[in-house]
MIBASE-180724 format. One line per field, with one value per residue (C-alpha): chain; x, z, y; residue number from 1; residue in one letter. Coordinates in nm, 2 decimals. Each point is the difference from the previous one (the first is absolute). Layout:
residues N
chaine: (A; ...)
c1: (X; ...)
c3: (Z; ...)
c2: (Y; ...)
num: (NUM; ...)
residu: (A; ...)
END
This chain:
residues 212
chaine: (A; A; A; A; A; A; A; A; A; A; A; A; A; A; A; A; A; A; A; A; A; A; A; A; A; A; A; A; A; A; A; A; A; A; A; A; A; A; A; A; A; A; A; A; A; A; A; A; A; A; A; A; A; A; A; A; A; A; A; A; A; A; A; A; A; A; A; A; A; A; A; A; A; A; A; A; A; A; A; A; A; A; A; A; A; A; A; A; A; A; A; A; A; A; A; A; A; A; A; A; A; A; A; A; A; A; A; A; A; A; A; A; A; A; A; A; A; A; A; A; A; A; A; A; A; A; A; A; A; A; A; A; A; A; A; A; A; A; A; A; A; A; A; A; A; A; A; A; A; A; A; A; A; A; A; A; A; A; A; A; A; A; A; A; A; A; A; A; A; A; A; A; A; A; A; A; A; A; A; A; A; A; A; A; A; A; A; A; A; A; A; A; A; A; A; A; A; A; A; A; A; A; A; A; A; A; A; A; A; A; A; A)
c1: (1.76; 0.02; 0.13; -0.30; -0.25; 0.16; -0.06; -0.35; -0.06; 0.14; -0.24; -0.29; 0.10; -0.01; -0.33; -0.15; 0.13; -0.17; -0.32; 0.05; 0.08; -0.28; -0.25; 0.13; -0.07; -0.36; -0.07; -0.04; -0.35; -0.17; -0.36; -0.18; -0.40; -0.09; -0.38; -0.12; -0.29; 0.21; 0.11; 0.29; 0.04; 0.21; 0.23; 0.23; 0.38; 0.06; -0.33; -0.13; -0.28; 0.13; -0.14; -0.08; 0.06; 0.03; 0.14; -0.09; 0.33; 0.37; 0.09; 0.36; 0.01; 0.31; -0.19; -0.33; -0.14; -0.32; -0.19; -0.01; 0.09; 0.23; -0.01; 0.35; 0.32; -0.01; 0.19; -0.19; -0.02; -0.16; -0.13; -0.17; -0.17; -0.20; -0.34; -0.14; 0.28; 0.14; 0.35; 0.24; 0.13; 0.20; 0.11; 0.18; 0.27; -0.08; -0.04; 0.03; -0.27; -0.06; -0.36; -0.14; -0.37; -0.22; 0.17; 0.17; 0.28; 0.21; 0.25; 0.35; 0.09; -0.12; -0.06; -0.34; -0.22; -0.35; -0.16; -0.36; -0.22; 0.15; -0.19; 0.26; 0.00; 0.21; 0.07; 0.22; 0.04; 0.11; 0.19; -0.20; -0.35; -0.17; -0.33; -0.05; -0.20; -0.27; -0.33; -0.27; 0.06; 0.16; 0.16; 0.23; 0.29; 0.28; -0.03; -0.02; -0.34; -0.03; -0.27; -0.20; 0.03; 0.31; 0.22; 0.20; 0.34; 0.12; 0.33; -0.02; 0.32; 0.22; -0.13; -0.26; -0.30; -0.26; -0.35; -0.15; -0.35; -0.16; -0.16; -0.17; 0.24; 0.24; 0.33; 0.15; 0.32; 0.23; 0.26; 0.28; 0.01; 0.21; 0.38; 0.26; 0.20; 0.31; 0.35; 0.20; 0.31; 0.36; -0.02; -0.31; 0.20; 0.26; -0.25; -0.12; 0.32; 0.11; -0.33; 0.04; 0.36; -0.10; -0.28; 0.24; 0.27; -0.25; -0.11; 0.37; 0.07; -0.31; 0.07; 0.37; -0.14; -0.24; 0.27; 0.24)
c3: (-2.18; 0.05; 0.36; 0.08; -0.14; 0.22; 0.30; -0.11; -0.02; 0.36; 0.11; -0.17; 0.13; 0.37; -0.05; -0.14; 0.30; 0.22; -0.15; 0.06; 0.35; 0.08; -0.19; 0.24; 0.30; -0.11; -0.01; 0.39; 0.12; 0.36; 0.01; 0.28; 0.08; 0.32; 0.02; 0.16; 0.17; 0.20; 0.36; 0.26; 0.14; 0.32; 0.08; 0.26; -0.03; -0.18; -0.19; -0.32; -0.26; -0.33; -0.35; -0.26; -0.35; -0.34; -0.32; -0.36; -0.12; 0.12; 0.18; 0.15; 0.28; 0.17; 0.33; 0.16; 0.26; 0.26; 0.08; 0.36; 0.32; 0.20; 0.38; 0.04; -0.15; -0.07; -0.15; -0.31; -0.19; -0.31; -0.11; -0.33; 0.06; -0.23; 0.14; -0.06; 0.13; 0.26; -0.15; 0.07; -0.34; 0.11; 0.34; 0.01; 0.18; 0.32; -0.08; 0.27; -0.08; 0.14; 0.06; -0.25; 0.08; -0.25; -0.31; -0.23; 0.16; -0.24; -0.02; -0.13; -0.36; -0.06; -0.30; 0.00; -0.28; 0.04; -0.24; -0.09; 0.14; 0.36; 0.28; 0.20; 0.34; 0.07; 0.29; 0.27; 0.38; 0.22; 0.33; 0.20; -0.19; -0.26; -0.16; -0.34; -0.27; -0.13; -0.18; -0.15; -0.37; -0.23; -0.31; -0.30; -0.09; -0.27; 0.03; 0.36; 0.16; 0.36; 0.19; 0.31; 0.26; 0.17; 0.19; 0.30; 0.14; 0.35; 0.16; 0.19; 0.19; -0.20; -0.34; -0.21; -0.08; -0.28; 0.10; -0.34; 0.11; -0.14; 0.16; -0.17; -0.16; -0.23; 0.13; -0.18; -0.18; -0.26; -0.23; -0.20; -0.34; -0.29; -0.06; 0.23; -0.18; -0.15; 0.08; -0.26; -0.09; 0.00; -0.40; 0.04; 0.23; -0.25; -0.28; 0.23; 0.06; -0.38; -0.11; 0.26; -0.07; -0.38; 0.05; 0.21; -0.27; -0.27; 0.21; 0.02; -0.36; -0.07; 0.22; -0.14; -0.37; 0.07; 0.15; -0.29)
c2: (2.76; -0.38; 0.02; 0.26; -0.29; -0.27; 0.24; 0.06; -0.39; -0.06; 0.28; -0.16; -0.31; 0.11; 0.17; -0.32; -0.19; 0.22; -0.04; -0.37; 0.02; 0.23; -0.26; -0.29; 0.20; 0.09; -0.36; -0.01; 0.06; -0.02; -0.14; 0.08; -0.07; 0.18; 0.11; 0.30; -0.18; -0.22; 0.01; -0.13; -0.33; 0.01; -0.31; -0.07; -0.06; -0.32; 0.00; 0.14; -0.05; -0.13; 0.10; -0.26; 0.05; -0.19; 0.14; -0.05; -0.04; -0.06; 0.34; 0.06; 0.25; 0.20; 0.11; -0.03; 0.22; 0.00; 0.31; 0.01; 0.23; -0.16; 0.03; 0.20; -0.08; -0.37; -0.28; -0.14; -0.32; -0.08; -0.32; -0.18; -0.34; -0.24; 0.08; -0.33; -0.22; 0.22; -0.04; 0.29; 0.15; 0.31; 0.12; 0.34; 0.11; 0.19; 0.37; 0.28; 0.25; 0.35; 0.08; 0.25; -0.05; -0.17; -0.06; -0.28; -0.19; -0.19; -0.32; 0.08; -0.11; -0.34; -0.25; -0.18; -0.12; -0.06; -0.26; -0.07; -0.28; 0.04; 0.24; 0.19; 0.11; 0.33; 0.25; 0.13; -0.04; 0.28; -0.06; 0.24; -0.07; 0.21; 0.12; -0.15; 0.18; -0.25; 0.01; -0.24; 0.10; -0.28; 0.17; -0.06; 0.22; -0.05; -0.38; -0.03; -0.12; 0.12; -0.23; 0.06; -0.30; 0.12; -0.26; 0.02; -0.03; -0.07; -0.07; -0.34; -0.15; 0.23; -0.06; 0.17; -0.21; 0.08; -0.08; -0.10; 0.07; 0.33; 0.31; 0.29; 0.26; 0.11; 0.10; 0.32; -0.10; 0.14; -0.16; 0.15; -0.19; 0.01; -0.02; 0.18; 0.27; -0.17; 0.15; 0.09; -0.22; 0.14; 0.04; 0.20; 0.26; 0.00; 0.07; 0.29; 0.14; -0.02; 0.18; 0.28; 0.03; 0.03; 0.26; 0.23; -0.05; 0.12; 0.28; 0.11; -0.03; 0.17; 0.30; 0.01; 0.00; 0.28; 0.22; -0.05)
num: (1; 2; 3; 4; 5; 6; 7; 8; 9; 10; 11; 12; 13; 14; 15; 16; 17; 18; 19; 20; 21; 22; 23; 24; 25; 26; 27; 28; 29; 30; 31; 32; 33; 34; 35; 36; 37; 38; 39; 40; 41; 42; 43; 44; 45; 46; 47; 48; 49; 50; 51; 52; 53; 54; 55; 56; 57; 58; 59; 60; 61; 62; 63; 64; 65; 66; 67; 68; 69; 70; 71; 72; 73; 74; 75; 76; 77; 78; 79; 80; 81; 82; 83; 84; 85; 86; 87; 88; 89; 90; 91; 92; 93; 94; 95; 96; 97; 98; 99; 100; 101; 102; 103; 104; 105; 106; 107; 108; 109; 110; 111; 112; 113; 114; 115; 116; 117; 118; 119; 120; 121; 122; 123; 124; 125; 126; 127; 128; 129; 130; 131; 132; 133; 134; 135; 136; 137; 138; 139; 140; 141; 142; 143; 144; 145; 146; 147; 148; 149; 150; 151; 152; 153; 154; 155; 156; 157; 158; 159; 160; 161; 162; 163; 164; 165; 166; 167; 168; 169; 170; 171; 172; 173; 174; 175; 176; 177; 178; 179; 180; 181; 182; 183; 184; 185; 186; 187; 188; 189; 190; 191; 192; 193; 194; 195; 196; 197; 198; 199; 200; 201; 202; 203; 204; 205; 206; 207; 208; 209; 210; 211; 212)
residu: (X; X; X; X; X; X; X; X; X; X; X; X; X; X; X; X; X; X; X; X; X; X; X; X; X; X; X; X; X; X; X; X; X; X; X; X; X; X; X; X; X; X; X; X; X; X; X; X; X; X; X; X; X; X; X; X; X; X; X; X; X; X; X; X; X; X; X; X; X; X; X; X; X; X; X; X; X; X; X; X; X; X; X; X; X; X; X; X; X; X; X; X; X; X; X; X; X; X; X; X; X; X; X; X; X; X; X; X; X; X; X; X; X; X; X; X; X; X; X; X; X; X; X; X; X; X; X; X; X; X; X; X; X; X; X; X; X; X; X; X; X; X; X; X; X; X; X; X; X; X; X; X; X; X; X; X; X; X; X; X; X; X; X; X; X; X; X; X; X; X; X; X; X; X; X; X; X; X; X; X; X; X; X; X; X; X; X; X; X; X; X; X; X; X; X; X; X; X; X; X; X; X; X; X; X; X; X; X; X; X; X; X)
END
């Protein structure tokens, strides 16, 4: 009887662990703000509109993307700048991207924190040029404040330079926020094995008892 109770406790521990991991996974959220009334702005290779934004509180992102239609399979590079000073805050690795038409193209996983009282400029450049989704509507979603008055980035003498002057539009971007999924430690897998073994043994014991 005591052995069976131990097996049941192990099984319940595994079930509780599964619930905990599911809750961690559910903290990840993708924030988008495209507007149905927008249009596409065409840019040549090495040039792109940059969307400006602020945040109401510190927000960590794991990825971000830009809504665009690249002109054939392209190398993409993503950037975050201080919109006021023009200082580069993040430059992604070059990402080989397949042209799938108009859609969100994302960075690889990264770790960046937006903080209040800073205006950011974010975007992506395509090696073959692209059409970028823009509109003239400022909006606020989940602590992000997406602004009109886009900026522009251009490659000059081998380096990308942000033009800190502003134009008309809001560039459609998306941000994956929240904590990434936790990877169980080795002792977690040991607990999982113990629990499953315990449940299996309990079933065998129960079957043997019923047959006897």
